[in-house]
C-alpha positions as a Markdown table, in Angstrom:
| # | Residue | x | y | z |
|---|---|---|---|---|
| 1 | Met | 101.9 | -11.4 | 56.8 |
| 2 | Ala | 101.6 | -12.5 | 60.5 |
| 3 | Asp | 105.2 | -12.4 | 60.9 |
| 4 | Ala | 105.7 | -8.7 | 59.5 |
| 5 | Val | 103.0 | -7.6 | 61.8 |
| 6 | Asn | 104.4 | -9.3 | 64.7 |
| 7 | Ser | 107.7 | -8.2 | 64.2 |
| 8 | Gln | 106.6 | -4.6 | 64.3 |
| 9 | Pro | 105.9 | -3.7 | 67.7 |
| 10 | Thr | 109.1 | -5.8 | 68.8 |
| 11 | Ser | 111.0 | -3.3 | 66.6 |
| 12 | Phe | 109.0 | 0.0 | 67.8 |
| 13 | Arg | 109.6 | -0.9 | 71.5 |
| 14 | Thr | 113.1 | -1.3 | 71.3 |
| 15 | Asp | 113.7 | 1.9 | 68.8 |
| 16 | Ala | 111.3 | 3.7 | 71.2 |
| 17 | Leu | 113.2 | 2.7 | 74.5 |
| 18 | Pro | 115.7 | 5.9 | 74.7 |
| 19 | Leu | 113.0 | 8.1 | 73.6 |
| 20 | Val | 110.6 | 7.1 | 76.4 |
| 21 | Gln | 113.5 | 7.2 | 79.1 |
| 22 | Ser | 114.5 | 10.8 | 78.1 |
| 23 | Ile | 110.8 | 11.9 | 78.2 |
| 24 | Val | 110.4 | 10.3 | 81.7 |
| 25 | Thr | 113.7 | 11.5 | 82.7 |
| 26 | Ser | 112.7 | 15.1 | 81.5 |
| 27 | Thr | 109.3 | 15.4 | 82.9 |
| 28 | Ser | 110.7 | 14.3 | 85.8 |
| 29 | Thr | 112.7 | 17.1 | 86.3 |
| 30 | Leu | 110.2 | 19.9 | 84.9 |
| 31 | Lys | 107.3 | 18.9 | 87.2 |
| 32 | Arg | 106.4 | 21.3 | 90.2 |
| 33 | Arg | 106.5 | 19.5 | 93.7 |
| 34 | Ala | 103.2 | 20.2 | 95.6 |
| 35 | Ser | 103.0 | 23.2 | 97.9 |
| 36 | Val | 103.6 | 23.0 | 101.4 |
| 37 | Thr | 100.1 | 24.5 | 102.1 |
| 38 | Phe | 98.2 | 22.3 | 99.4 |
| 39 | Thr | 97.0 | 20.1 | 102.2 |
| 40 | Asp | 95.9 | 23.1 | 104.0 |
| 41 | Arg | 93.8 | 24.6 | 101.1 |
| 42 | Asp | 92.5 | 21.3 | 100.4 |
| 43 | Glu | 91.4 | 21.3 | 104.3 |
| 44 | Leu | 89.9 | 24.9 | 104.0 |
| 45 | Ser | 88.2 | 24.1 | 100.9 |
| 46 | Ile | 86.2 | 21.5 | 102.8 |
| 47 | Lys | 85.6 | 24.0 | 105.8 |
| 48 | Arg | 84.0 | 26.4 | 103.4 |
| 49 | Ala | 82.0 | 23.8 | 101.6 |
| 50 | Arg | 80.7 | 22.6 | 105.1 |
| 51 | Glu | 79.8 | 26.1 | 106.0 |
| 52 | Ala | 78.1 | 26.6 | 102.7 |
| 53 | Ser | 75.7 | 23.7 | 103.0 |
| 54 | Pro | 72.9 | 24.3 | 104.7 |
| 55 | Asp | 72.6 | 23.1 | 108.4 |
| 56 | Pro | 69.6 | 21.2 | 109.4 |
| 57 | Ala | 69.3 | 22.4 | 112.6 |
| 58 | Ala | 70.1 | 26.1 | 111.5 |
| 59 | Ser | 67.2 | 25.9 | 108.9 |
| 60 | Arg | 64.6 | 25.6 | 111.2 |
| 61 | Pro | 61.5 | 28.1 | 110.9 |
| 62 | Asp | 62.6 | 30.5 | 113.9 |
| 63 | Asp | 61.9 | 33.7 | 112.3 |
| 64 | Leu | 58.5 | 33.7 | 113.6 |
| 65 | Pro | 56.9 | 37.4 | 114.5 |
| 66 | Val | 57.2 | 38.5 | 118.2 |
| 67 | Ala | 54.4 | 39.7 | 119.8 |
| 68 | Ile | 55.5 | 43.2 | 121.5 |
| 69 | Ser | 53.4 | 45.1 | 123.9 |
| 70 | Ala | 53.1 | 49.0 | 123.2 |
| 71 | Gln | 52.1 | 49.6 | 126.7 |
| 72 | Ala | 55.2 | 47.8 | 128.0 |
| 73 | Leu | 57.4 | 49.4 | 125.7 |
| 74 | Val | 56.0 | 52.6 | 126.6 |
| 75 | Asp | 56.2 | 51.9 | 130.3 |
| 76 | Asp | 60.0 | 51.1 | 129.7 |
| 77 | Leu | 61.0 | 54.2 | 128.0 |
| 78 | Ala | 58.9 | 56.6 | 130.4 |
| 79 | Asp | 60.9 | 54.6 | 133.1 |
| 80 | Glu | 64.3 | 55.6 | 131.6 |
| 81 | Leu | 63.4 | 59.2 | 130.7 |
| 82 | Ile | 63.1 | 60.1 | 134.5 |
| 83 | Cys | 65.0 | 63.4 | 136.2 |
| 84 | Gly | 67.1 | 62.5 | 138.8 |
| 85 | Cys | 66.1 | 65.1 | 140.8 |
| 86 | Cys | 62.4 | 65.2 | 140.7 |
| 87 | Ser | 61.8 | 61.9 | 140.0 |
| 88 | Ala | 59.1 | 62.8 | 137.2 |
| 89 | Leu | 59.4 | 62.3 | 133.4 |
| 90 | Leu | 62.0 | 65.1 | 131.9 |
| 91 | Tyr | 60.9 | 68.2 | 130.6 |
| 92 | His | 63.3 | 70.6 | 128.6 |
| 93 | Pro | 66.0 | 67.7 | 129.4 |
| 94 | Val | 69.6 | 68.8 | 129.8 |
| 95 | Val | 72.6 | 67.0 | 129.9 |
| 96 | Val | 75.6 | 67.5 | 132.5 |
| 97 | Asn | 79.1 | 66.8 | 130.7 |
| 98 | Pro | 81.1 | 65.3 | 131.0 |
| 99 | Cys | 79.3 | 62.5 | 133.4 |
| 100 | Gln | 76.1 | 63.0 | 131.0 |
| 101 | His | 73.7 | 62.4 | 133.6 |
| 102 | Tyr | 70.5 | 64.3 | 132.5 |
| 103 | Phe | 67.9 | 66.2 | 134.3 |
| 104 | Cys | 65.1 | 68.7 | 133.7 |
| 105 | Gly | 66.4 | 72.3 | 133.0 |
| 106 | Ser | 64.4 | 73.8 | 135.7 |
| 107 | Cys | 65.8 | 71.4 | 138.2 |
| 108 | Cys | 69.4 | 71.5 | 137.2 |
| 109 | Met | 69.2 | 75.5 | 137.2 |
| 110 | Leu | 67.3 | 75.5 | 140.7 |
| 111 | Trp | 70.5 | 73.0 | 142.0 |
| 112 | Val | 72.6 | 75.8 | 140.9 |
| 113 | Arg | 70.9 | 78.7 | 142.6 |
| 114 | Asn | 70.7 | 76.6 | 145.9 |
| 115 | Gly | 74.6 | 76.5 | 145.5 |
| 116 | Gly | 75.1 | 73.2 | 143.7 |
| 117 | Thr | 78.5 | 73.1 | 142.5 |
| 118 | Ser | 78.6 | 69.5 | 140.9 |
| 119 | Cys | 76.5 | 66.9 | 139.5 |
| 120 | Pro | 73.4 | 66.5 | 141.1 |
| 121 | Ala | 73.7 | 62.6 | 140.5 |
| 122 | Cys | 77.2 | 61.8 | 140.8 |
| 123 | Arg | 78.8 | 64.9 | 142.4 |
| 124 | Ala | 81.4 | 65.0 | 139.9 |
| 125 | Val | 82.8 | 68.5 | 138.6 |
| 126 | Ser | 81.1 | 69.5 | 135.2 |
| 127 | Thr | 82.1 | 71.8 | 132.5 |
| 128 | Asn | 78.9 | 72.7 | 131.2 |
| 129 | Val | 74.9 | 71.9 | 131.3 |
| 130 | Thr | 73.3 | 71.7 | 127.5 |
| 131 | Pro | 70.2 | 70.9 | 126.2 |
| 132 | Ser | 69.5 | 67.2 | 124.7 |
| 133 | Arg | 67.7 | 67.0 | 121.5 |
| 134 | Val | 67.7 | 63.6 | 121.1 |
| 135 | Leu | 66.1 | 63.0 | 124.8 |
| 136 | Gln | 63.4 | 65.7 | 123.9 |
| 137 | Leu | 62.7 | 63.7 | 120.5 |
| 138 | Met | 62.4 | 60.4 | 122.6 |
| 139 | Ile | 59.9 | 62.1 | 125.2 |
| 140 | Asp | 57.7 | 64.1 | 121.7 |
| 141 | Ile | 57.4 | 60.3 | 121.1 |
| 142 | Leu | 56.2 | 59.0 | 124.3 |
| 143 | Leu | 53.8 | 61.8 | 124.7 |
| 144 | Arg | 52.3 | 61.0 | 121.5 |
| 145 | His | 51.6 | 57.5 | 122.1 |
| 146 | Asp | 50.7 | 58.2 | 125.8 |
| 147 | Pro | 49.8 | 61.6 | 126.5 |
| 148 | Ser | 48.7 | 61.4 | 130.0 |
| 149 | Arg | 52.0 | 61.4 | 130.9 |
| 150 | Ala | 52.7 | 64.9 | 130.5 |
| 151 | Arg | 53.3 | 67.4 | 133.1 |
| 152 | Ala | 50.5 | 69.6 | 134.3 |
| 153 | Glu | 50.3 | 73.0 | 132.8 |
| 154 | Arg | 51.0 | 74.8 | 136.2 |
| 155 | Glu | 54.3 | 72.6 | 136.7 |
| 156 | Arg | 55.5 | 73.5 | 132.7 |
| 157 | Ala | 54.4 | 77.3 | 134.0 |
| 158 | Gln | 57.0 | 77.1 | 137.1 |
| 159 | Ala | 59.6 | 75.3 | 135.2 |
| 160 | Asp | 59.5 | 77.8 | 132.3 |
| 161 | Ala | 59.8 | 80.6 | 134.9 |
| 162 | Val | 63.3 | 79.1 | 135.9 |
| 163 | Tyr | 65.0 | 78.0 | 132.6 |
| 164 | Arg | 64.7 | 78.8 | 129.1 |
| 165 | Pro | 64.9 | 75.8 | 126.8 |
| 166 | Asn | 67.5 | 75.4 | 124.6 |
| 167 | Gln | 69.6 | 77.5 | 127.5 |
| 168 | Val | 73.3 | 76.5 | 127.9 |
| 169 | Phe | 74.6 | 77.2 | 131.2 |
| 170 | Arg | 77.4 | 75.8 | 133.5 |
| 171 | Ile | 77.6 | 74.2 | 136.9 |
| 172 | Pro | 80.0 | 76.7 | 139.1 |
| 173 | Pro | 82.8 | 74.6 | 140.5 |
| 174 | Pro | 83.5 | 74.3 | 144.0 |
| 175 | Arg | 85.1 | 77.2 | 145.8 |
| 176 | Glu | 87.9 | 76.8 | 148.3 |
| 177 | Ala | 87.4 | 77.8 | 151.7 |
| 178 | Ser | 88.6 | 80.8 | 153.1 |
| 179 | Pro | 91.6 | 81.1 | 155.4 |
| 180 | Glu | 90.2 | 80.9 | 158.7 |
| 181 | Pro | 91.7 | 83.6 | 161.1 |
| 182 | Thr | 93.0 | 83.0 | 164.2 |
| 183 | Ile | 90.4 | 83.2 | 166.6 |
| 184 | Pro | 91.4 | 82.8 | 170.5 |
| 185 | Pro | 90.0 | 80.3 | 172.6 |
| 186 | Val | 86.4 | 81.8 | 174.2 |
| 187 | Ala | 87.5 | 82.7 | 177.6 |
| 188 | Asp | 85.5 | 85.3 | 180.6 |
| 189 | Phe | 88.0 | 88.1 | 180.2 |
| 190 | Val | 89.4 | 89.8 | 177.2 |
| 191 | Arg | 93.1 | 88.8 | 176.1 |
| 192 | Pro | 95.5 | 91.5 | 175.0 |
| 193 | Cys | 95.7 | 92.8 | 171.3 |
| 194 | Pro | 98.7 | 91.9 | 169.3 |
| 195 | His | 100.0 | 95.5 | 170.1 |
| 196 | Cys | 99.5 | 95.3 | 173.9 |
| 197 | Ile | 102.5 | 92.9 | 174.1 |
| 198 | Pro | 105.8 | 94.6 | 175.0 |
| 199 | Gly | 108.3 | 94.0 | 172.1 |
| 200 | Asn | 106.1 | 93.1 | 169.7 |
| 201 | His | 107.2 | 92.5 | 166.3 |
| 202 | His | 104.7 | 94.9 | 164.9 |
| 203 | Gly | 106.8 | 98.0 | 165.7 |
| 204 | Trp | 104.1 | 99.6 | 167.3 |
| 205 | Met | 103.3 | 99.6 | 171.3 |
| 206 | Cys | 99.7 | 100.2 | 172.3 |
| 207 | Pro | 99.4 | 103.4 | 175.0 |
| 208 | Glu | 96.9 | 101.5 | 177.0 |
| 209 | Pro | 98.0 | 97.9 | 177.2 |
| 210 | Val | 95.2 | 95.3 | 178.1 |
| 211 | Pro | 96.0 | 93.2 | 181.2 |
| 212 | Asp | 97.0 | 89.5 | 180.5 |
| 213 | Pro | 94.5 | 87.5 | 182.2 |
| 214 | Val | 97.0 | 84.9 | 182.8 |
| 215 | Thr | 99.3 | 86.9 | 184.6 |
| 216 | Glu | 97.4 | 89.8 | 186.0 |
| 217 | Pro | 94.3 | 88.1 | 186.9 |
| 218 | Glu | 93.3 | 90.5 | 189.1 |
| 219 | Arg | 93.1 | 93.2 | 186.6 |
| 220 | Ala | 91.8 | 91.2 | 183.8 |
| 221 | Val | 88.8 | 93.0 | 182.2 |
| 222 | His | 85.7 | 90.7 | 182.0 |
| 223 | Ile | 84.2 | 90.1 | 178.3 |
| 224 | Asp | 80.8 | 91.2 | 179.0 |
| 225 | Asp | 82.0 | 94.6 | 179.9 |
| 226 | Gly | 83.2 | 95.1 | 176.2 |
| 227 | Ala | 86.3 | 96.6 | 174.7 |
| 228 | Pro | 88.7 | 98.3 | 176.6 |
| 229 | Ser | 89.6 | 102.0 | 176.3 |
| 230 | Gly | 91.5 | 102.7 | 173.3 |
| 231 | His | 90.3 | 99.2 | 171.7 |
| 232 | Ala | 87.7 | 97.6 | 169.7 |
| 233 | Phe | 87.1 | 94.2 | 168.1 |
| 234 | Cys | 88.0 | 93.6 | 164.5 |
| 235 | Gly | 84.8 | 93.2 | 162.4 |
| 236 | Asn | 86.6 | 90.2 | 160.4 |
| 237 | Cys | 88.1 | 87.9 | 162.7 |
| 238 | Glu | 86.8 | 89.4 | 165.8 |
| 239 | Asn | 90.0 | 89.9 | 167.7 |
| 240 | Leu | 90.5 | 92.8 | 170.1 |
| 241 | Leu | 92.6 | 95.5 | 168.4 |
| 242 | Ala | 94.1 | 98.9 | 169.2 |
| 243 | Leu | 92.2 | 101.8 | 167.5 |
| 244 | Pro | 95.3 | 103.9 | 167.0 |
| 245 | Ala | 97.8 | 101.3 | 165.8 |
| 246 | Pro | 98.9 | 102.2 | 162.0 |
| 247 | Ser | 97.2 | 98.9 | 161.0 |
| 248 | Thr | 93.9 | 99.6 | 162.2 |
| 249 | Ser | 91.5 | 100.7 | 159.7 |
| 250 | Lys | 87.8 | 101.9 | 159.7 |
| 251 | Cys | 84.4 | 101.5 | 157.4 |
| 252 | Asp | 83.1 | 104.3 | 156.5 |
| 253 | Phe | 79.6 | 103.0 | 156.1 |
| 254 | Cys | 79.2 | 100.2 | 158.9 |
| 255 | Gln | 82.0 | 102.4 | 161.2 |
| 256 | Val | 83.4 | 99.2 | 162.2 |
| 257 | Ser | 87.3 | 98.6 | 162.6 |
| 258 | Phe | 89.5 | 96.1 | 161.5 |
| 259 | Cys | 92.7 | 94.8 | 162.7 |
| 260 | Gly | 94.8 | 94.1 | 159.5 |
| 261 | Ile | 96.8 | 91.4 | 161.0 |
| 262 | Ser | 94.9 | 88.0 | 161.6 |
| 263 | Val | 93.8 | 87.9 | 157.8 |
| 264 | Pro | 95.5 | 90.9 | 155.9 |
| 265 | Asn | 93.0 | 90.9 | 152.7 |
| 266 | Arg | 90.2 | 90.6 | 154.5 |
| 267 | Cys | 91.0 | 92.3 | 158.2 |
| 268 | Ala | 90.5 | 95.7 | 156.5 |
| 269 | Ala | 88.9 | 98.5 | 155.1 |
| 270 | Val | 90.4 | 99.8 | 151.9 |
| 271 | Pro | 89.4 | 102.8 | 149.5 |
| 272 | Leu | 86.5 | 102.4 | 147.7 |
| 273 | Val | 87.3 | 101.4 | 144.3 |
| 274 | His | 89.8 | 98.6 | 145.6 |
| 275 | Gln | 87.6 | 96.6 | 147.8 |
| 276 | His | 86.0 | 93.3 | 146.3 |
| 277 | Pro | 82.7 | 92.6 | 147.3 |
| 278 | Gln | 82.4 | 89.7 | 149.6 |
| 279 | Gly | 81.4 | 86.5 | 148.2 |
| 280 | Leu | 81.0 | 88.0 | 145.0 |
| 281 | Thr | 83.8 | 87.0 | 142.8 |
| 282 | Asp | 82.8 | 85.9 | 139.2 |
| 283 | Val | 79.4 | 85.6 | 137.8 |
| 284 | Ser | 78.8 | 82.1 | 139.4 |
| 285 | Asp | 78.6 | 83.8 | 142.6 |
| 286 | Leu | 76.1 | 85.7 | 141.2 |
| 287 | Val | 73.8 | 82.8 | 140.1 |
| 288 | Gln | 74.0 | 81.2 | 143.3 |
| 289 | Ser | 73.4 | 84.7 | 145.1 |
| 290 | Ser | 69.4 | 84.8 | 146.1 |
| 291 | Glu | 70.0 | 88.4 | 146.8 |
| 292 | Val | 70.4 | 89.0 | 143.4 |
| 293 | Tyr | 67.2 | 87.9 | 142.5 |
| 294 | Glu | 65.6 | 90.0 | 145.2 |
| 295 | Ser | 67.1 | 92.9 | 144.1 |
| 296 | Phe | 65.5 | 92.2 | 140.8 |
| 297 | Asn | 62.4 | 92.2 | 142.9 |
| 298 | Gly | 62.0 | 88.6 | 141.9 |
| 299 | Asn | 61.9 | 89.0 | 138.1 |
| 300 | Thr | 63.8 | 85.8 | 137.1 |
| 301 | Val | 63.7 | 86.5 | 133.4 |
| 302 | Glu | 65.3 | 89.9 | 133.4 |
| 303 | Val | 68.1 | 88.4 | 135.9 |
| 304 | Glu | 68.8 | 85.6 | 133.4 |
| 305 | Tyr | 69.3 | 88.4 | 130.5 |
| 306 | Met | 71.9 | 90.2 | 132.8 |
| 307 | Leu | 73.7 | 86.7 | 133.5 |
| 308 | Asp | 73.9 | 85.7 | 130.2 |
| 309 | Tyr | 75.3 | 89.2 | 129.3 |
| 310 | Leu | 77.9 | 89.2 | 131.8 |
| 311 | Thr | 79.2 | 85.7 | 131.1 |
| 312 | Ala | 79.3 | 86.4 | 127.4 |
| 313 | Arg | 81.4 | 89.9 | 128.0 |
| 314 | Arg | 83.0 | 88.8 | 130.9 |
| 315 | Ile | 82.0 | 91.2 | 133.1 |
| 316 | Ser | 82.8 | 90.3 | 136.8 |
| 317 | Pro | 81.1 | 91.3 | 139.8 |
| 318 | Arg | 84.0 | 93.6 | 141.1 |
| 319 | Leu | 83.9 | 95.7 | 137.6 |
| 320 | Ile | 80.3 | 96.4 | 138.6 |
| 321 | Tyr | 81.0 | 97.5 | 141.6 |
| 322 | Arg | 83.4 | 99.9 | 140.7 |
| 323 | Asp | 81.1 | 101.2 | 137.8 |
| 324 | Ile | 78.4 | 101.5 | 140.8 |
| 325 | Ile | 80.9 | 103.6 | 142.8 |
| 326 | Glu | 82.4 | 105.9 | 140.3 |
| 327 | Phe | 78.3 | 106.5 | 139.4 |
| 328 | Val | 77.1 | 107.5 | 142.9 |
| 329 | Gln | 80.0 | 109.4 | 143.7 |
| 330 | Leu | 78.8 | 111.6 | 140.4 |
| 331 | Gln | 75.5 | 112.1 | 142.4 |
| 332 | Pro | 74.3 | 115.4 | 144.3 |
| 333 | Arg | 73.8 | 113.5 | 147.2 |
| 334 | Lys | 76.3 | 111.1 | 146.8 |
| 335 | Phe | 75.5 | 107.6 | 149.0 |
| 336 | Glu | 73.0 | 109.3 | 151.2 |
| 337 | Pro | 70.2 | 108.0 | 149.5 |
| 338 | Leu | 71.9 | 104.5 | 150.2 |
| 339 | Leu | 72.8 | 105.4 | 154.1 |
| 340 | Glu | 69.3 | 106.2 | 154.8 |
| 341 | Leu | 68.3 | 102.5 | 154.2 |
| 342 | Asp | 70.4 | 101.7 | 157.2 |
| 343 | Ile | 71.5 | 98.4 | 155.4 |
| 344 | Phe | 75.1 | 98.7 | 157.4 |
| 345 | Ala | 73.9 | 98.7 | 160.5 |
| 346 | Glu | 73.9 | 95.0 | 161.2 |
| 347 | Val | 76.6 | 93.8 | 158.4 |
| 348 | Pro | 79.5 | 93.0 | 161.0 |
| 349 | Asn | 78.9 | 91.0 | 164.1 |
| 350 | Val | 80.8 | 93.3 | 166.2 |
| 351 | Ala | 79.8 | 96.5 | 167.8 |
| 352 | Ala | 80.1 | 99.6 | 165.5 |
| 353 | Gly | 81.8 | 102.9 | 166.3 |
| 354 | Pro | 79.7 | 106.0 | 166.9 |
| 355 | Asp | 77.4 | 107.4 | 163.8 |
| 356 | Val | 78.8 | 110.1 | 161.8 |
| 357 | Pro | 76.4 | 112.3 | 159.8 |
| 358 | Leu | 75.2 | 111.2 | 156.4 |
| 359 | Asp | 76.9 | 113.9 | 154.2 |
| 360 | Ser | 80.6 | 112.9 | 155.8 |
| 361 | Pro | 82.9 | 111.7 | 153.6 |
| 362 | Arg | 82.9 | 108.0 | 152.8 |
| 363 | Ser | 86.4 | 107.2 | 151.2 |
| 364 | Arg | 87.0 | 103.6 | 152.7 |
| 365 | Ile | 85.0 | 100.7 | 152.8 |
| 366 | Cys | 85.2 | 96.7 | 154.0 |
| 367 | Arg | 84.4 | 93.3 | 151.8 |
| 368 | Pro | 80.8 | 92.9 | 153.6 |
| 369 | Cys | 79.9 | 96.7 | 152.9 |
| 370 | Ala | 81.0 | 96.7 | 149.5 |
| 371 | Ala | 79.2 | 93.5 | 148.5 |
| 372 | Glu | 75.6 | 95.4 | 150.2 |
| 373 | Val | 76.8 | 98.3 | 147.7 |
| 374 | Leu | 77.1 | 95.9 | 144.8 |
| 375 | Leu | 73.5 | 94.3 | 145.6 |
| 376 | Trp | 71.9 | 97.8 | 145.8 |
| 377 | Gly | 72.9 | 99.1 | 142.7 |
| 378 | Leu | 73.0 | 96.2 | 141.0 |
| 379 | Arg | 69.4 | 97.0 | 138.7 |
| 380 | Asp | 69.9 | 100.4 | 138.1 |
| 381 | Trp | 73.3 | 99.5 | 136.6 |
| 382 | Trp | 71.9 | 97.0 | 134.2 |
| 383 | Thr | 69.4 | 99.6 | 133.0 |
| 384 | Arg | 72.1 | 102.0 | 132.2 |
| 385 | Glu | 74.2 | 98.9 | 131.0 |
| 386 | Arg | 71.1 | 98.3 | 128.5 |
| 387 | Arg | 71.3 | 101.6 | 127.1 |
| 388 | Arg | 74.8 | 101.3 | 125.9 |
| 389 | Gly | 74.0 | 99.4 | 122.8 |
| 390 | Phe | 75.9 | 96.0 | 123.2 |
| 391 | Leu | 72.6 | 94.0 | 123.7 |
| 392 | Pro | 70.6 | 92.3 | 121.1 |
| 393 | Ala | 67.8 | 94.7 | 119.7 |
| 394 | Ala | 65.3 | 92.0 | 121.1 |
| 395 | Ile | 66.0 | 92.9 | 124.5 |
| 396 | Thr | 66.9 | 96.8 | 124.1 |
| 397 | Glu | 63.5 | 97.6 | 122.3 |
| 398 | Arg | 61.1 | 95.6 | 125.1 |
| 399 | Pro | 59.3 | 98.6 | 126.6 |
| 400 | Asp | 59.9 | 99.3 | 130.0 |
| 401 | Cys | 57.2 | 99.6 | 132.8 |
| 402 | Pro | 56.4 | 103.2 | 133.5 |
| 403 | Glu | 56.5 | 102.3 | 137.0 |
| 404 | Gly | 60.0 | 101.0 | 136.7 |
| 405 | Ala | 60.9 | 99.3 | 140.3 |
| 406 | Glu | 57.5 | 99.9 | 141.9 |
| 407 | Cys | 55.8 | 97.6 | 139.1 |
| 408 | Arg | 53.0 | 95.9 | 140.8 |
| 409 | Gln | 52.4 | 93.3 | 138.6 |
| 410 | Gln | 56.0 | 92.4 | 139.0 |
| 411 | Arg | 55.7 | 92.4 | 143.0 |
| 412 | Glu | 52.8 | 90.5 | 142.8 |
| 413 | Gln | 54.5 | 87.9 | 140.6 |
| 414 | Ser | 57.2 | 87.4 | 142.6 |
| 415 | Thr | 55.1 | 87.1 | 146.1 |
| 416 | Ser | 52.6 | 85.0 | 144.7 |
| 417 | Pro | 53.5 | 81.1 | 143.9 |
| 418 | Leu | 53.9 | 80.9 | 139.8 |
| 419 | Arg | 50.7 | 80.0 | 138.2 |
């Protein structure tokens, strides 16, 4: 029995050896190699396990409540909401685009009226100025916690008279300087006009040439003696001109002559409807002109309505000027009421020619006089324009003062400080 048992394992090992070798061989050929990133995966698993395990230093109780001073928070917020112009808490804040500097609406509007052509803070050219709801919400929250920081009632009234809440406007871009006329150096003697020089290229010779003080000092005309015979001084460039020269023109309002040579577009008096009012090219010029507000007796509200209307309909000052000219020419007395005001007497800086009767024909006008005509008739033009039905009913249905331009309440408001 024992022999049978002992002989069985020997027989099994001998018979099974080929099978075992074949299994080992087949297993070694079928088994897949370990991935190249197997080691990296093990390192990544170890790293994740370390990150997942709580760090004793990081688990320290560091989330204790922090005490915040309400007053300090209010002070810091108030310091950030300061107007860059008046250095006080913002009132009806506006943002200048694209630089994003913010100011009180009234401060920025006054900056524009006083001739500002850029951002008051960084002097960058801006596209428009828009109200800021975010800043207004922050100011409202600040004032709820500290009402003592609110503006005084008088200051608010003054600001409201200048800027209406939620009003969008723009800062006009800087204007290019006009070309400087060729003005001869100041001397004690009058220099010849362009037509006095023999063989000049203007094609016309002055019949009474002015002596050249350099070549003929004994015949020179002293400047204190005024313009020589047959000559005058140009109302724009102030150079000497020949009155009968073909290029010379005369304004029928100020009676001043213009040479038409130094600056052709400005040294000239042209037909009424073709002239440009000096210094009033677009709506931004009207915004910056204090004389526009004087034309309305200081009624800033009505002026703002008109400026918004002009901007929306793209009406230029020159178009308004033409409408005024056409309207006046249809009146029985034409320009006589305007001339009776004597507003053209001191428009140019040179001596004018002799006066003519009030009912004399008026066909030519210079640029400065055209600006005076525009400012004189602007308020009446706006009154006529409101009746055409282009404005909202909220504006057209407002009752007008029966006293019109002589409204005493408006005059008192414009001459007294805002309350």
